[in-house]
Structure formats: C-alpha cells, structure tokens
N, C-alpha and C positions, 0 to 999 in steps of 0.2 A: 617369461613367467617369474613372478615374484611371490615368495612365501612371506606371509605377514606374521608379526609377533616375535617375542623373544624366544631364544633357544629354550626348549622345555627342560623340565627337571630331569627327565630321563630321555636323552636325545638318541638319534640314530646316526651312525657313521658309516661311510662307504670307503673301504680301502681300495685304492687303485695302484696297481703296479705300473708306474708312470712310463717306463721305457717300453714295456710290452704293449701297453695301451696305445701310445703314440705310434708305434710300429704298425699296429693293426689299423688305426684310423688313417695312417698314411697310405697303407695298401688299399683301403676302401676308397680313398679320395683320388688315388692316382698321382699324388705328389707328397713330398716330404713335409710333414707338419711338425711345428713346435708347439709349445704350450699356448702361445698367443693365437695359434691358428685353429684351435679346437672350435668346431662350429657351434652356433647357438642352439641347434636342436639337440646336440649331445648334452649340453649343460641344462637345457630345459628338461630333458628326460631325467636327469639326476634330481632336480628340484621337484619334478612331478611325482617322483617316487617317495617324496617326503623326507629326504636326507637333510639333516641339520649340519652335518660335517662331511667334508671330503678329506681323506688322508692320502696325500700323494707320496707313495713309497718310492724312494730312490731317485730324488731329483739332484742330489749333490754330486760333485765331480769325483769320479773314481780315477785311480792312477794306472799308468801302464804296468807297474810292477804287479799289482793285484790282478790285472787282466792276464798277464803272462802266467801267473800261478794258476788261475782258473783254467786256462787253456791247456796247461801242462800236466794237470792232475788226472791220472787215468781213472781213479775212483770217481772223481767228480764228473768227468766226461761221460762215464757210464750212466750216471744219474741224468745228465743233460740229454743224452741220447734216448733214454727211456721216455722223457717228456717230449722230445722233439726229434722224431726219427730222421728227418732230413737236415740234421744239425750241420752247420758250417762254423768255422772259426769266427766269422763275422757276427754270428749270433751270440757269442760269448763275450760280453762286455765287462766282466768282472763283477764281483759282489758289490751290491749297493751299500753294504755295511763296512767296506774297506774304503773309507772316505779320505780323500787327499786334501780337500778344501770344502768349506761350507759356502761354496759358490755353485749356482745352478749350472749343470753341464751345458756347455754351448750347443751341443747337439740337440738339447731339449728346448732351446730358445733362450738360454741364459737368464740372468736376473730380471731383465725387462719382460721376458715372456712370462715368467712366474708372476710378476706384479700385475700384468694385464689379466691373467687368468684369475688371480685372486680377486681383483676388482669386479670381474664379470660374475664370479660366484657370489660375491657379497651382494650384488644387485638382485640376486635371486634368493637372498636370505640364507645362503650356505657359507659356512665358515671353513677355513683352510687349516689343516694340520700337516706338519712336516716331521721328518725324522731328526732325532738327536742321538748320536752313537757315542755315549760317554766313556765306554770301557777301553776303547782302543782306536788306533788310526790305521791308515794304509801304510804299507812298507815305505812308500816314497813321499810321505808327508814332510813338509818343510822343517818340522820340529826335529826330525831325525838328525839333520845336519846342524841346525841352529841351537837346539836345546835337547841333546841326548839325555840330560838329567831328568827330563819329563817322563822317561820310560823306565820300566822295571829292568834292571840290568842283571846279567848273569856273568858267569866266568867259564873258563875252559872245562872245569869239572861239571858244571851244570849242563853245558852243551854236550859233553860226552855222555852224561848219564841220561839225558832226556832230549835227544836231538829233535824230537817232534815238537818240543816246547820252546826252543831257543834258536836264534839265527845270528850269524856274524854279519854285521852291517858296516858299511863305510860311513864314517862320520868325521867331517873335517879332514885333517891330514892323516888320520889313522883309521882304526876299526874298533868297533865295540860289539859285545855280545848282548843282545836284547831278547826279552821274552816275547813270544807271540801272545796275543790276546786269547783268553780262554776262560771257561768256567771251571770250577775245581773238579768236576766229574768227568771231563773229557780232555783229549789232547788239544793243543793249541790250534787256533785257526791260522793256517800258514800264510795267509795274505794280509795279516794284521800284526801290529805291535802293541804290547800292553802298556797303558798309561799308569803312572805311579801316583796314586792319590795320597800317599804319605808325604808327598812334596807339596808344601803350601803354594809354591809358585805355579805348579801345574793346576791346582784347584782354581787359582785366580784366573789363569788363562782359559780354563774351561768355562768359568762363569762368563767371561767376555765372549766366548764363542756362542754360548747359549743366549746371551743378550742380543747378539747380532742376528741369530736365527729368529728371535722373537720379533724383530722389526719386519719380518717378511711373512708372518703367518699369525694365526689366532691360537694355536696350540701346538704342542709337540708330543710325539710318541717316543718315549725314551727306551732305547734298545737295552735289554738285559739290565734293567735298572737296579735289580737287587745285588748285582755284583759289586756295586760301590758301597754297600752297607759295611760299616767298619768290621763287623764280625765275619762277614763273608770274605772281605778282602784280606783280612788277617789269615783266615783258614787257607786261602789260595796262595798268598805271597809272603806269609810270615812277617808282616809289618802292619801296623795299625794306623789308619789315617783318621783324621778328624772327619766328622760327618760332612758330606758334600751337599746333599739335597736340600736341607732346610734353608741354608743361606743362599744357595743358588736360586731356588724357587722364590724366595722372598725378594731377591734382587730383581728378578724378571717382573714380578707382580708390582713392584714399586714403579717400574717404568711402564708396565702394561697391565693395569688392573683388569681382572677377569680373564687373563691368559690361562689356558687349560693345559694340565699335565696328565698324560696317560702313561702308565708304567707297564712295560712288559715284565711280568713278575711270576715267579714259580716258588716252589718249596714252602708254601704256606706263609710267605712273607708279605702278603698283600696288606694286612693290617698295619704292619710296621711302616711300610711305604706310605700308606694313607696318613699315618701320624706324622710323617716327615714332610707332608704337604701335597702329595699327589691327589688329584681330583678323582682319578679312576685307576684301577689296576686290573690286569687280565684276570679273568675267573677261569683258570685252567682246571680247578677242582670240579666245577659244574660240568665243563666239557667232558672230562674223564668219566664222570658218573653217568652222563647222558650216553656216551659211547658204550659204556659197560652195561647199560640198560638196567640200572639198579634203582628202582623207584623209591625204596626206603632210604637209600643214601642220598638221593636227590632231595627228598622231603627234609631230611636231617640238615642238609646244607642250607636249605631255604629257611630254616628256623633261626639263623643268625640275625643279629639286630639290623634294623632297617638302615641305621646310620652307616653300617658297614656294607650291607648289600647294595644300597643305592649308589655306591662308589665302586662297583665292580663292572667290568666290561664283559658282557655276555657274548659268546660267539659259538658258531659251529665249524668255522674254518677261518684261517688266515694264511698268510704266505708260508708259515712254518708247518701248518697242519695239512693233512690230506683234504682234498675237496670233500665237502659234505655229501655231495651226490654219489661219491665213490665209497665213502666210509659208513654212511648211514643208509641201510636198505630202505627202499620205499615200501610201505608208508611210515616206517619208524622215523624217517627223515622229517616228515611233517609233525609228528608228535614231539620230536626233539626241538624243532624250530618254535612251535607254539610255546613250549615250556621255557626255552631260553629267552626268546625275544618279547614275551609278555610278562616277564618278571622285571622288577625294578633294576635300574642300572643303565649304563651306556650300551646300546644295541649295535654291535659291530658286525657288519656284513662285508664280504669281499666281492669286488667286481667280478661278474661271471657267475656268482653263486645263484642268483635268481634266474639264470638261464640253464642251470643244470650242468655247468662245466665240471669235468671229472679229472682233469689233468692239473696237478700242482706244478707250476712253472718255477724252477729254481731261481733264486734271486741273482744269479750270475748271468742270466740270459736277458736279451733285449727283444726276443721274439718268442711267441708261444704258438702252439698248434692251432689250426682252424678246427673247431669242434662244432658239431651240429647241436642246435638247441634242443631242449627237452620241453615239449609243450606242457606236460603235466606239472613239471617243476615251475615253469614260468607262470602258469595260472595260479598255482598255490602262493608263490611269493608276491605276485601282483596283488592278490587279495589280502595277504598278511600286511604288506607295506601300506596298502590303502587303508586297512583297518587302523593301523598305528597313526596314520596321518589324519584321518577323519575324526577319530574318537579321541579327543585330546585328553580325556580322563586317563587313558592308558599310558600317557606320557607325563602327566602333571598331577594325577590323582593320588589318593591314599590306597595303599596296598595292604592286604591281610592274607596270611596263609591260613587255609582251612584244613583241619584235621579230619580226614574221612572216617566214617564209622561203618560197621558191618551192615549189609542190607538185611541179613537175617542171621540168626545164631548158626554157627558152624560154617559160615561162608567166609573164607580167609581172603578173598580176592579184593577186599577193600584196601589191602596193603599195596595194591598195584596202582593206586590213584595218586595224582598230584593235583591239588585244587587250590585256588586262591581267588580273592575278590578285589575289585577296584571300585572306589567310590569317589565322587566329587560333585558337589551340588546335588542335583536331582538324578545324577547318573549312577547306575549300579550295573556292574558287569561281573559275571562269574566265568572263570576259566577252569575247565576240568579235563584231565587227560588220563586215559588208561595207558600207562607206560609199561605195557606187557604184550606178550605174543599170544594171548588168549582172551576170550571175553571175560569181563569182570563187572561186579555190581558193588554199589556202596550207597550210603546215605550221607548227605551233606547238610549240616545245620548252618544256614546262611547267616552271616554276621551283619546283615543290613538292618537298620532301624526302620520302624514303621511298617513292617510287613503285615501284621495282624489286622483283621477286619477288611482286607481287600483281596480281590483276585488279581493275579499277576500274569502278564504275558511275557514269556521267555522266547526270545528270537535268537537263533544261532547265527551270529554275524559272519562266521566262516563256513556256514553250510546252509541248509534249507529247512531245518527243523523249527517248528513253532509249537509252543505248549501254553496252556493256561493252568495255573496252580493256585490253590488257596494259600493265603499268607501264613495262616497258623501252621499249616503243614510244612511250609518252608523252614519254620523255626523248630518245630518238633512234631514228628520224628525226623524231619529233614527231607530235602529233595532226594527222591530216588533216582539213581543213575545206573543205567545199564548200557555199557559201551563194548563194541568189539575190539579186537586186538589193535592197539596203536591208534584208536579213535579218540576224538576230542570234541568238545563243544566250547564255544565262546559266546555265552548268553548275555544279551542285554535284557534288563528287567524293567518293565513299565507297568503301571497300574492298568488293568484291563477295563 
C-alpha cells in the first residue's frame, strides 16, 4: 500500500516503542524478529491508518552500565513490576535514553535492519523519525575514557553534598567525579552523565553525531531539548554555553534539506525553541488543560497565533505520560481527542493508543504486558484517523477558532464549548465540542463565505447526525448547538 502526495502541512506521527514492539511481534510470529523482518501487513496497517511519520523510540545501543543501574534500582523495579507483573531481569534492558552509541542495537537488527525498514516505509509514503538525546550519555560511553572534558565535572565537595547528582568514574589511569544528567528541578538520572555544552569541542562533537543520525532517517525527536538553552543550562550548571540548536539544525539542513526537528519541550519554552529552528515542539500546555477539563483555558490556549500553533505537537499520551485510556475517562477521552487532533499542528499518537492500551511501559523495559483491546476505543480512533486521512482539508486547510455565544440570555453553558472551522477550496468543516460533564448550549456564527441565499446540509462525519439550515441563520444569529456532556460534532457543510 502506497500513500500518494507530499507530507501535509499538519501531519500525523505514530510513536512506537521499538524494543517492546519487536518483542511482541516476535512472540506473535514464533521467531525472533529484527527491524528488517517486520512483515508487510504490519507496515501496510500503519500506512492504511494515514500516518505520515513513524517515530521509532529506542533503536540506539544502550550499555551494560545503564542496564545494571536499571536492574539494581529498587524504586525503578517497583515501577517496572507495576507495569509488568511477571517481570524478569531479562525484561529490563536499560533506558533507551542512556545511549552508549548512535548505532542501531544489534538485537534489533543493526544499521542494515533499520535501513531496510526505512526503505519499506518510504515506499508506503511514511517517513522515519529517530531519537537524539543531546543532554547526556550513558555511563559507559567511549567519551568517558577518551574525552572526560566533554562532561560536567564535580569535586569531592559536590559529591559529598549531592551524591544523587554526581558519581566517581574511572577515566584513563585515574578517576574523575562527573555529574549525572538532569533537569534543574529533579535529582540526576543515575544511569547517565551530563554533557558540558560550555565546551565548544563538545558542541562540535554533538553536531557530528546529529549529522550521522540524519543520514539514517528523515527527522529527529530531541529529548529534553530545552535543557540546552543557554539560560536553562546556566541555571542548572552555573556556566553559560553558546547556543547549540541554531547552528546544529542549520548544519543538518545544509546536508539534508527538509529534515524535520521535533523538540520535547516544557516550561513554556516552545516559542523560543521554534525560533531556534525546531519545526515542532511538544504542546504539554494543551495536554494539561485537556486533562484538567478546563474549556476556557483550552480556548485561551488556542487563541495563539497560527504560526506558533501550527508548529506544536498535539498529543494525549506518549511514553512519558499515562495512557490516554487510563487517564481520560470515556467519553471525555473522545472529546479530548477530537479537540487535540483536529487542531493545527503535528498530531502525535502512540502505538497501542488506538486499541485502548492502559499500561504505560517504562522505557527501561523491552517487554510489555499483553492487554485486551477495547472495541469502543478502536472504533473511535479508526474513524478519527480515517477522517484525517480522507478529508485533506483537515491536514492542509485553513483553520479558524470560533468564539461561542450564549444560546439565550442567562445561559452560561456557552463557556463549555470549543469550536473551530477548517476551509480549503469548496470544503467547509465545523468542529464543536462540549468539553464539560453536563449538557450545554451555544450559538456559533460561522466564518464561512457565501452562506447567505442558500440552504446548507450539515453532515456529522464522526456520527450520524444530518441537518439542513438556512445560510443567513448560520451567520446571524448563528448555528444553534445543543450537546450532551463530552459530546461533539464534526460537520461538513455542502449546499443542499
């Protein structure tokens, strides 16, 4: 199956936990599979769902030192056991963010296996995204022995004062005290070492690593990208580096025009990272507001400029967040998905989300639990993904936020609505969501040109409702909407 045409303005991306995915496929096939062995029907299914991108999480080689830390941590093991009750040491392969080398793990099929899978995805019109972990390396990375100056160093005093943030390492003929990788709000990650971006030689080495990764994929998701911003790095390590991202991104794009950068970003630093060259940044703010069920805050968030919003990655789950089926009660889950994935930006889904998976698998594991599918969740996501795939205007069109108005004086429930329109050519679509736990009513003055003088047929593309309305009414006083708790419509409008 081949999908035709260029990647749309607002694409869809599927995150796959590679190690867990291949373990499951291997169990189903009865033999050990690498990346080159994934069957055609699996890749056809990804293309059939309309995904423009696949992000293979965790293909790089992790080291024995990180694996030992993962297996030896009682706190982490408790988390692993909660996700996988029949846990064994063999299931703990070490964090995929404690990278020892940007070479594909031999157990996954090595570099050749990745190249084969990339080619097969490309034939189906699907691009490949991989990880870049810029902030830190594994404990047993070759740079520890060869270039200890690439790391943030400590001393006896810092080790004694914050043993959770520093570690004594053997380097060459002696030992050094080095910092664990961390963000400024939490203790260090004990299976990592912090890179020193105040060292120009380290920055050059990391640009070279990024260029090598770019030879093997079409885009990268950059882990904790905001930690490299000079102000954040200074706050964490009391040293100020030169900016890394603008020069690194430019170097990659010089060699690979059209290469895509996705930033994991928090702390409202998305705009700054966009200005430094990132195509997309995580939209954690929208996720939090959807989780908190605050319709007014969601509308306020969606009032930002389209230049900014169109470069955000919308999601309801990823490997760091709880599974959407576990954290968003049904049917609020549906309302949140319609809101998140029908607004402009990169639409980020996680493998298993469309089946109703409920267990978040820690990134230290190479096996996940066998979960029963949820038929209601699968039907909903199949319809939503089909809608995005078939109605190109929802991926390439022009988007407008609509401010709801009261259905009648004294009725405040208009504040519970989120509404917006998509247009492109002759296509007109209206999305309206009652993001509350009670029935609500509002009026929507539709922003479409040429409504007057015609009757219009409104067809709910995610449901079964069909209405006829006069065009003058749609402009003033506006379309009357009455929806139950967490209900929504995705109307296409055609002259009747």
